[in-house]
C-alpha positions as CSV (number, residue, x, y, z in Angstrom):
1,M,-6.4,162.3,19.5
2,N,-5.9,158.6,19.7
3,T,-3.7,158.4,22.4
4,R,-7.3,160.1,24.5
5,I,-9.2,157.6,22.6
6,D,-6.5,154.3,23.7
7,L,-7.5,156.0,27.0
8,N,-11.1,156.5,26.8
9,K,-11.7,152.7,26.0
10,I,-9.7,151.8,28.9
11,L,-11.6,153.5,31.2
12,V,-14.8,152.2,29.6
13,S,-13.4,148.5,30.6
14,I,-12.9,149.7,33.7
15,K,-16.1,150.4,34.0
16,N,-17.7,147.9,32.1
17,N,-15.3,145.8,35.1
18,K,-15.8,147.6,37.6
19,W,-17.4,144.7,40.2
20,W,-15.2,142.3,39.2
21,L,-12.1,144.1,39.5
22,I,-14.0,144.7,43.3
23,G,-14.9,141.1,43.6
24,I,-10.9,140.6,43.0
25,L,-9.6,142.9,45.4
26,L,-12.2,141.6,47.9
27,I,-11.3,137.7,47.7
28,I,-7.3,139.1,47.8
29,L,-7.9,140.8,50.4
30,T,-9.8,138.3,52.1
31,S,-7.6,134.9,51.8
32,A,-5.0,137.7,53.3
33,F,-6.5,138.4,56.4
34,V,-7.3,134.8,57.2
35,Y,-3.8,133.9,56.9
36,L,-2.4,136.6,59.2
37,H,-4.8,135.8,61.1
38,Y,-4.7,131.8,61.1
39,F,-2.3,130.5,60.0
40,A,0.7,132.7,60.0
41,T,2.8,132.0,63.2
42,P,3.4,135.3,64.8
43,I,7.2,136.6,65.7
44,Y,8.3,138.3,68.7
45,Q,11.4,140.1,69.3
46,K,13.2,140.4,72.6
47,K,16.0,142.6,73.5
48,T,18.2,142.9,75.7
49,Q,21.2,145.9,76.8
50,I,24.9,145.5,77.9
51,L,27.6,148.2,78.1
52,V,31.4,147.4,77.7
53,N,34.3,149.2,78.8
54,Q,37.6,148.1,79.4
55,S,39.4,147.5,83.3
56,E,40.8,150.3,85.0
57,N,44.0,148.1,84.6
58,V,43.7,148.0,81.3
59,Q,42.6,151.6,81.2
60,K,45.6,152.8,83.1
61,N,47.8,151.3,81.0
62,N,47.0,152.0,77.6
63,L,45.5,155.5,78.3
64,E,47.5,156.9,75.3
65,A,47.1,154.8,72.6
66,Q,42.9,154.4,73.2
67,T,40.7,156.7,71.3
68,V,37.2,156.7,69.8
69,Q,37.8,154.1,67.0
70,A,39.3,152.1,68.6
71,D,36.8,151.8,70.9
72,L,34.0,151.5,68.3
73,Q,36.5,148.8,66.7
74,L,36.3,146.9,69.7
75,V,32.1,147.1,70.0
76,N,32.5,145.2,66.6
77,T,34.9,142.6,67.6
78,Y,32.8,142.1,70.6
79,S,29.6,142.1,68.6
80,A,30.8,139.4,66.2
81,I,32.0,137.0,69.6
82,I,28.8,136.8,70.6
83,L,27.6,135.2,67.8
84,S,30.8,132.9,67.4
85,P,30.4,129.1,68.1
86,R,32.1,129.5,71.7
87,I,29.0,131.5,72.7
88,L,26.2,130.2,71.0
89,T,27.1,126.7,72.0
90,K,26.5,127.5,75.6
91,V,23.9,129.0,74.9
92,E,22.1,125.5,73.3
93,K,23.6,124.0,76.0
94,G,21.3,126.2,78.7
95,L,18.6,125.9,76.2
96,Q,18.8,121.7,76.7
97,N,19.8,121.9,72.9
98,K,16.5,122.5,71.7
99,Y,17.7,124.8,69.1
100,D,21.3,123.9,67.3
101,I,23.7,126.8,67.1
102,Q,22.4,127.2,63.4
103,E,18.7,128.6,64.2
104,L,20.2,130.2,67.0
105,T,22.5,131.9,64.7
106,D,19.4,133.1,62.6
107,M,16.8,134.2,65.7
108,I,20.1,136.2,67.6
109,Q,20.9,140.0,66.2
110,V,23.3,141.9,67.2
111,K,23.8,145.8,67.1
112,N,25.9,148.3,68.6
113,S,24.7,151.8,69.3
114,T,26.0,154.2,67.1
115,N,29.5,156.4,68.9
116,S,28.8,154.1,72.6
117,Q,30.6,150.9,74.0
118,V,26.5,149.9,73.6
119,I,25.8,146.7,72.7
120,D,22.0,145.7,71.8
121,I,21.0,141.6,71.6
122,S,17.8,140.9,70.0
123,V,15.9,137.6,69.5
124,D,12.8,136.9,66.8
125,N,10.6,134.0,68.1
126,P,7.3,132.6,68.6
127,S,7.4,132.4,72.0
128,P,8.6,135.7,73.8
129,E,9.2,133.7,77.0
130,V,11.8,132.4,74.9
131,A,12.8,135.2,73.0
132,A,13.6,136.4,76.4
133,R,15.5,133.7,78.1
134,I,17.4,133.0,74.4
135,A,18.5,137.1,74.6
136,N,19.0,137.1,78.6
137,L,21.4,133.9,78.3
138,T,23.2,134.8,75.4
139,A,24.1,138.7,77.5
140,Q,24.9,136.7,80.5
141,T,27.2,133.8,78.8
142,F,29.2,136.7,76.6
143,K,29.7,138.5,80.0
144,K,30.9,135.5,81.6
145,E,33.5,134.6,78.8
146,I,34.6,137.6,77.2
147,A,37.0,138.2,80.6
148,Q,38.7,134.9,79.5
149,I,38.9,135.6,76.1
150,M,39.9,139.5,75.8
151,K,40.3,139.8,79.8
152,I,37.7,142.0,79.7
153,E,36.0,142.7,83.5
154,N,33.9,145.4,83.0
155,V,31.0,143.9,80.8
156,T,27.3,145.4,82.7
157,T,23.9,144.6,81.7
158,L,21.6,147.7,81.2
159,S,18.5,146.2,80.5
160,D,17.0,142.4,80.6
161,A,14.7,140.5,78.4
162,M,11.6,140.3,80.1
163,Y,8.1,138.8,79.7
164,T,5.0,140.6,80.6
165,G,2.7,137.9,78.6
166,K,1.3,141.4,77.2
167,E,3.7,141.2,73.9
168,V,2.8,142.2,70.1
169,P,4.2,140.0,67.3
170,I,7.0,142.4,65.3
171,K,5.0,140.1,62.3
172,P,3.2,139.6,60.0
173,Q,2.1,143.0,60.5
174,K,-1.5,143.2,60.3
175,F,-1.9,146.5,59.6
176,F,-1.7,146.7,56.2
177,N,-4.9,144.7,55.3
178,Y,-6.6,147.4,57.2
179,E,-4.9,150.4,55.2
180,F,-6.2,147.8,52.1
181,V,-9.8,148.8,53.0
182,V,-10.0,151.9,53.3
183,S,-7.7,152.1,49.8
184,L,-11.0,150.5,48.3
185,R,-13.7,152.4,50.3
186,G,-12.0,155.5,47.9
187,H,-12.2,153.5,45.4
188,D,-15.8,154.9,43.9
189,R,-14.4,158.4,44.1
190,I,-11.8,157.8,42.3
191,Y,-13.8,155.6,39.3
192,L,-16.1,158.9,39.5
193,Y,-12.8,161.5,39.4
194,F,-12.5,159.6,36.2
195,D,-16.1,158.8,34.8
196,E,-16.4,162.8,35.1
197,A,-13.3,163.3,33.8
198,F,-13.9,161.4,30.1
199,F,-17.2,160.4,29.6
């Protein structure tokens, strides 16, 4: 009984301060909308894919020793090499030192598809054109340097990062604002439910 009374008091309080609560929610929503549309820096992502195979000579000489697990371990090694100073230093120079190694490390993500030798190189940047340039330059630099580092000659670019001019930023994500508006529209229905159930 006491629990029911306490709940009723809470619902009465909500009912009496309904418009204050709606006003606060609208202020929060408006502030978020203004920030996301006029102040937040949009970030774009561009991706290139490369395929790494061992050279034919290495495959013939080590045919029996090669296993799927060994190939996957090599792909993990390649992924680490892409983000190594040896590669990123050359990428930095290719960009006329616009970004240092740490900034490039923060921008570049390297992933490999499950059970394959395909490596994805993704770059996040406020400019989609710059993101595409960094992704392609990183792939090209790796392709050139890996031949000397690990004697790998068969590196193939599956897809280049392309700048189209119609890119959509990956963040900030603005869709939650509209979901929030929809949820506010359902506020009156929730209120009516409580009003009928408890008053």
